[in-house]
N, C-alpha and C positions, 0 to 999 in steps of 0.2 A: 170586314168582320174584326171586331176589337179583340175578342178572346178566341183563340184557336181551339181550345179544348172544350169550350162551353161551360167550364167550371168557374164559378165566381171566385172560389178559393184560389184557383190557379191565377186568375187575373189580378185580383187585388191583394192576394197573399194572406187573406184571413177568411175564415168561415163566419159569415155574418150571423149565422144561427147560434154561434158560440158566444156572441156578445149580448149582454143584457140590453134590451131595448131602451132602458132608462139611461144607459151609459153611452150608447152609440151616438157619435157626434159627426156632423157633416165634415168631410175631409177635402172639400173643394179649396184649392189654393188660390189666393188672390194674387194680383200682380206684384204686391209688395212682399210676397213670400209668407204671409200669415195665412191662417186657415179660418174658414167660416165658423166652425165649431157650434153651429146651431144644432138642436136635436135632429137626429136622422129620422127619416121615415121608417116606421117599424118593419115593413115588409120589403124594403129596398134591397137589391142584391149586393149593394155596397153602401158605405155610410154617406148619405146625401140628404140634404134637407129639401123640403117642398119647393122652395124658391129656386134652388139650383137644379132640381129635377125638372121643373118646368122649362128652365132655360136650356138644359140639355135636350129635352124632348123637342123643343122648338128648333134647335140647331140641327138635330139629327133628322127631323122631319124635312127641313129645308134641303139637306143632303139627299135624302131618299127621294124627295119629289123633284130633284134636279134644279132647285133654286140656285145652288152653288154649282156652277159648271165651269169648264175650262180651267184656266190657271188658278181660279179662286177656290176650287174644290180640292181639299187635301186628299192625298192618296191614302189607302188603307195603311200603307207602311208609315206614312207621316203621322197618322193618327196614333198608331201603335207606338211609334217612337216618342211622340209627345207624352202619351200616358205613362210609358216606362220611365221617362225622365221625371215626370211629375211625381210618380210613386217614389223614386229615389230621393227627390228633393223633399217630399213630405216626410219620409223616414228620417232624413238628416235634420230637418227643422224640428221634428218632435224630439230628437235626441238633444238638440240645443236647448229646447224649452223645458225638458224634463229634469227632475231632480230625484236622486235616491234619498229617501228619508229614513231616519231612525227615530222611532217613537215608542215611548214607554206606555204599555197597555197592561195594567195590572202588574203581575209578577214577571212579565216578559218584555222583550224589546222586539218590535216588528221592524223588519227591513223591507221596504217596498220602493216603488218608483211611481211618479205621477207628473203630469204637466200642470196640475192645479192642486196645490197643497191644501188650500182652504177647503175645497170641495171634498178632497179625499179624507181629510180629518173629520169633516162633517159626516161622511159616509161611515167612517169607523166609530163615530160618536166619541171622539176624544178631543179635549181642549187643545188649542194651538200651543199652549205652554208645555204640553207633554212631548213636543217635538224636541229631541235631544240634539240633532244635527241634520244638515242636508249637504249633499254634494252634487255637482252637476253630473248628469248621466241618465241613462235610460235602462231598458231591459238588460242590456249587456253588462253594465256595471252592477246592477242589482243581482244578476246571476253570479257574477264574480264574488260578490259579498256573501251570497248564500253558500257558495263553495268554500270560501275562506273560513266561514264560521259553521260549517256543516256539523261539526261535532257538538255544537251548542244548540242545535235545532230542537225545538219542542214540538213533537208530533210531526205532521206532514205539511204544515202551513209555513208561513214566513216569520214564525215566532222563534226567538232565541233566548236562552238563559243569559241573564246579565252578568256574566263572569268577567273577571279582570281584563282578559285579552280583548273582549268586545268593548268594554268601557274605555280602555286605553285607545282603541281604534276610533271610537266616537269622539273622544277628546282630541285626538290628532286631526280628525276631519274638521271639527269645530275650530281648532287653532288655525288650520290652513285655510278654510273657506269662510270663517267668520260665523256670525250668528245665523241660525237657520233662516233660509230664504222662504218666506211665507208668500207664495206667489198665487196669482190667479192666472189661468190660461188666458191669453189675450183675447178680448172681445172687441174687435174693430168693426167699424161701420162697413157695410158691403159696398 
């Protein structure tokens, strides 16, 4: 049994129902440490594309049917340990590939994070030249920035008033990290 509680949320750490189907991407990790990133099956219990779902099904069918027996069959503990390690590696890799961005949208500055700046700006419908700065980081750094500038927040979203303290911070980020990193999430051959 891979998940002891039966909850997909407990197993993969995220409720797949909370992710928009158009944003869910396959999280299968390749041998080189990159991720598949193809669109996920809409009703999958965790982010997985059709190709990898078929491979997983075939692999699991072999185990269930006893095709893998003796020393070749991994124990439940080995399978659980492998998935736990992959989950940790996936989180670390996403942190390495992600950036926190500062983008001017109308009269506010949005502070967010993404692994694909071009795609995110397209979703926000803002031009790439509206990006004021980027810094390496993920959800944790984004949360830190939201706390740092909480007094400048506009409404309940990730939008902030462009006051001097925030502008000075953006200038410092840009001075330290250089021009905004306009990245695509890596799409490598399977």
